C-alpha positions, 0 to 999 in steps of 0.5 A: 449352723452357727451365726455370728452377728457383729454388732460394732457398727450398731453400737457406734451408730447408737453412741453417735445418736445419743450425742444429739438432741431435739428440743420441741415446745415453746422456745420463746415466751411471747405473750398471747392474744385473747381470741376475739368472739365478736368476729366470725371464724377464720382458717389456720392454714397448715401443710394438711390443709386448713382448720378453723381458728378465731381472730385475735384481739390485738391489744394486750394488757399486763394480765395477758398470759405467756405462750409458755404459761398456756403450754404448761396449762395444756401440758398438765391437762393433757400432756400435749408435748410429753404424751406424743411419744405415747400415742399410737397413731403418731407416725411423725415419731417414725419420720423423726427417728429416720431423719436423725439416723440420716442427718448429714448436718447440713443446714437442710438436714437440720431444717428437716429434722427440726420440721419433723420434730415440730410436727411430732407435737402439732399433728396430734393437735390437728388430728384430735389425738389429745380429745375434745373441748368441753361442750360449752367451750365448743360453743364459745370457740365455734369449733372443736380443736383442743389446743387450738383457739387463735393459732397463736400457740400452735404457730409458736411450737419450734424445734432446735437441734443440738449436738452434745 
């Protein structure tokens, strides 16, 4: 028995997929806020529930770091952006690929794709896939969530779809 497989349709789909990209990260360069450790914990509402966070001090100084600066530190230490593709338990990668394949380029599909890309980075933070904080940091923050203190950086993780 001889079986002939025709991959022409698959090859054209792959060529079309290679023409698209999604950028995810801190796409604006706002200043961050310092955590206010004098106030009690509050919560950050997410789609999967809520997580503790600190209130922010509304005053910023010239020395207040930008969100990109903080994101670069977290990236160098634990790869919160680059290593999400290597995480064994990151189901969001499958969801992102499915959304990319089904993309019809309607505004709703593009928004769904961008949300999947954001979830690819944000969910491992919520699931503590990047590890835990040092004990001293846990005591200072009052909770153990690496990459999350006030929620400012977390909320500013964005994604942008682009067709070449």
